[in-house]
Every structure is written in C-alpha cells, then in structure tokens.
C-alpha positions in Angstrom: 31.7 23.1 40.4 35.2 22.6 42.0 35.8 19.6 39.7 34.8 21.6 36.6 37.1 24.4 37.6 40.0 22.0 38.2 39.5 20.4 34.8 39.6 23.9 33.2 43.0 24.3 34.7 44.5 20.8 34.5 43.3 19.8 31.0 45.2 22.5 29.3 48.2 21.7 31.6 48.1 18.0 30.6 47.8 19.1 26.9 50.8 21.4 27.1 52.9 18.9 29.1 52.2 16.1 26.6 53.6 18.4 23.8 56.8 19.2 25.7 58.8 16.2 24.5 57.9 17.1 20.9 58.8 20.7 21.5 62.2 19.6 22.9 62.9 17.4 19.9 62.0 20.2 17.5 64.3 22.6 19.4 67.1 20.0 19.5 66.9 19.5 15.8 66.9 23.2 15.2 69.8 23.8 17.6 71.9 21.0 16.0 71.2 22.3 12.5 71.7 26.0 13.1 73.9 26.3 16.2 76.0 23.2 15.7 75.1 21.4 18.9 74.9 17.7 19.3 71.7 17.1 21.3 70.5 14.5 18.7 73.8 12.7 18.6 75.7 11.8 15.4 72.6 10.1 14.0 69.7 12.6 14.5 67.2 10.6 12.4 67.6 7.4 14.5 67.6 9.5 17.7 64.4 11.3 16.6 62.7 8.0 15.7 63.6 6.3 19.0 62.7 9.3 21.2 59.3 9.5 19.6 58.7 5.8 20.2 60.0 6.1 23.8 57.6 8.9 24.6 54.7 7.0 23.0 55.4 4.1 25.4 55.8 6.4 28.4 52.5 8.0 27.7 50.8 4.6 27.3 52.2 3.6 30.7 51.0 6.9 32.3 47.5 6.3 30.9 47.6 2.9 32.5 48.5 4.4 35.9 45.6 6.9 35.9 42.8 4.5 37.1 44.9 2.8 39.9 45.9 6.3 41.2 42.3 7.4 41.1 41.2 4.3 43.0 44.0 4.3 45.5 43.7 8.0 46.4 40.0 8.1 45.8 40.3 10.9 43.2 37.8 9.8 40.5 38.2 13.0 38.6 41.7 11.9 37.5 40.1 9.5 35.0 38.9 12.5 33.0 42.5 13.0 31.8 43.2 9.4 30.8 41.6 9.8 27.3 43.7 12.8 26.5 46.9 11.1 27.6 46.0 8.0 25.6 45.4 10.0 22.4 48.7 11.8 22.9 50.3 8.3 23.1 48.7 7.4 19.8 49.9 10.7 18.4 53.5 9.9 19.3 53.1 6.4 17.9 52.0 8.0 14.6 55.0 10.4 14.7 57.3 7.4 15.5 56.0 5.5 12.5 56.1 8.5 10.2 59.7 9.3 11.2 60.7 5.7 10.4 58.9 5.5 7.0 59.5 9.1 6.0 63.0 9.8 7.3 64.7 6.4 7.8 63.3 4.8 4.7 62.8 7.9 2.6 59.2 6.7 1.8 60.5 3.6 0.2 57.4 1.4 0.5 59.1 -1.7 -0.9 61.8 -1.4 1.7 59.1 -0.9 4.4 57.3 -4.1 3.4 60.6 -6.0 3.4 61.3 -4.7 6.9 57.9 -5.9 8.2 58.5 -9.4 6.8 62.2 -9.8 7.8 62.7 -7.8 11.0 60.7 -9.1 13.9 60.8 -5.9 16.0 59.3 -4.0 13.0 56.6 -6.6 12.7 55.8 -6.3 16.3 55.7 -2.5 16.0 53.2 -2.6 13.1 51.0 -5.1 15.0 51.1 -2.7 18.0 50.1 0.2 15.8 47.3 -1.8 14.2 45.9 -2.8 17.6 46.0 0.9 18.8 43.9 2.1 15.8 40.5 0.8 17.1 41.3 2.3 20.6 42.0 5.7 19.1 39.0 5.6 16.8 36.6 4.6 19.7 37.9 7.2 22.1 35.1 9.7 21.5 32.0 9.9 23.7 29.8 9.2 20.7 31.6 6.0 19.9 31.4 4.9 23.5 27.6 5.3 23.3 27.4 3.4 20.0 29.5 0.5 21.2 28.1 0.4 24.7 30.1 0.8 27.9 30.9 -2.9 28.6 32.0 -3.6 25.0 34.1 -0.4 25.1 35.8 -1.4 28.3 36.6 -4.9 26.9 38.0 -3.4 23.7 40.2 -1.0 25.6 41.6 -3.8 27.7 43.8 -4.3 24.6 46.0 -1.5 26.0 47.7 -4.1 28.3 48.9 -6.5 25.5 49.6 -3.4 23.4 51.9 -2.0 26.1 53.7 -5.3 26.5 54.2 -5.5 22.7 55.5 -1.9 22.8 58.1 -3.0 25.4 59.2 -6.0 23.4 59.5 -3.8 20.3 61.7 -1.4 22.3 63.7 -4.3 23.9 64.6 -5.8 20.5 65.3 -2.4 19.0 67.9 -1.2 21.5 70.1 -4.4 21.4 72.4 -3.1 24.2 71.2 -1.2 27.2 68.0 -2.9 28.4 67.5 -0.8 31.5 64.6 1.3 30.3 62.6 -1.4 28.6 63.1 -3.6 31.8 61.8 -0.7 34.0 58.8 -0.2 31.6 58.0 -3.9 31.7 58.2 -4.0 35.5 55.8 -1.1 35.8 53.3 -2.6 33.3 53.3 -5.9 35.1 52.7 -4.2 38.4 49.8 -2.2 36.9 48.4 -5.4 35.3 48.7 -7.2 38.6 46.8 -4.4 40.4 44.1 -4.5 37.7 43.6 -8.2 38.2 43.6 -7.9 42.0 41.1 -5.0 41.9 38.7 -6.9 39.6 38.8 -10.0 41.8 38.2 -7.8 44.9 35.1 -6.2 43.3 33.7 -9.6 42.3 34.0 -11.1 45.9 31.0 -9.2 47.4 28.8 -10.4 44.5 29.8 -14.0 45.1 29.2 -13.8 48.8 25.7 -12.2 48.2 24.9 -14.9 45.7 25.9 -17.6 48.2 
C-alpha cells in the first residue's frame, strides 16, 4: 500500500519535472520575442535545437541510473519510474529532430537528405533516433508480454550504445567546449561498468552451484 501511495505522488512529480525544461524553453522564446530578452542567445533556433538534444541525452542518462540506484540503495520501487523517464527522453529526441528539420531546414527534405549523407554527426543522430524507435514502441506492458521478458531486456540493452552514439553526436556538434559531452561520456561508462560488474556478480553463485 505504501509503495502504491508513493507512486501516486512521485509519478506525477516525475512527469511534471520532465516537462520543466520544455516549459523553460517555451518561456525563454516568448520572453525573447515579446520582452526583448536574450535567453536564447543571438541564434534562438540553434539554441532551441541544441537544448532539446541536450535534455534528451540527460534524460537517457537519468534512465540508465535508475536501476543501479535501486540496487545500491535496495529501493526496487524506483524502477517503476524508469519507463516514464525513458519515454520523455524519446519525446525530447523527437522534438530535437523536429526543431532541426522544421526550423533549421524549413522542412527542406532534399537538404535533410544531403545533411544525412554529408555530415557525420547528423548521420549518427539519425542512427540514434532509429535505434530508439523500437525501444519506445516496446515500452508498454502489452509489448513486454508479447516479446517476452528476456527478449525485451536484450532489446533494451541497446540503450547503452544509443547513449554513447548520443554523446558522440553531441561531441561532434559542439566543436568547441567539450566539457558537457565529456562528463556525459564518463557517467555512461561508469554506469556501463557497473552493469557489467553486477551481471558478473549475479552469475557467480550459479557457476559455483554448478561446480
């Protein structure tokens, strides 16, 4: 009962918190347009595009930290929020792509195709988006039952290469200050290392019992 009550409180909180970056960007655009502020810098379209991509990557990293935190602090109920965070990450990825195609390229599909073939960081971004699609589609309980738990878990291990591709996409896009992509990369590698270590630790008792 206590877990159900906590979910009733924290799920809406996670939902609202995940929307705050988008809310801030909408306010900043409104403020710059109406009040003459400069929250979105001299190039608001580029700023919007990059901020949306940045928050998508942050939410992907947060979703990766949920299970390790649940295991370390023995709070299994934390896993219940991972799916929502992951879906919000995909939501921001879609906004990031939409801003790029809709605002940057003005829906010029020919230019978009040229960018994919000529600019490596765009190619990596599209590959990352494509890999995220099956994860988003299979995020429902019904799809988990259809696929089967083990297959679903194997499929969703794609989130690690996806997160690394996202960092490289970010790294090649900034071209100057590499501080944030370097921090993101370090966090992802630590989380991946923990996942490998935890998996080996779980397999040891089975090997001992078999021996």
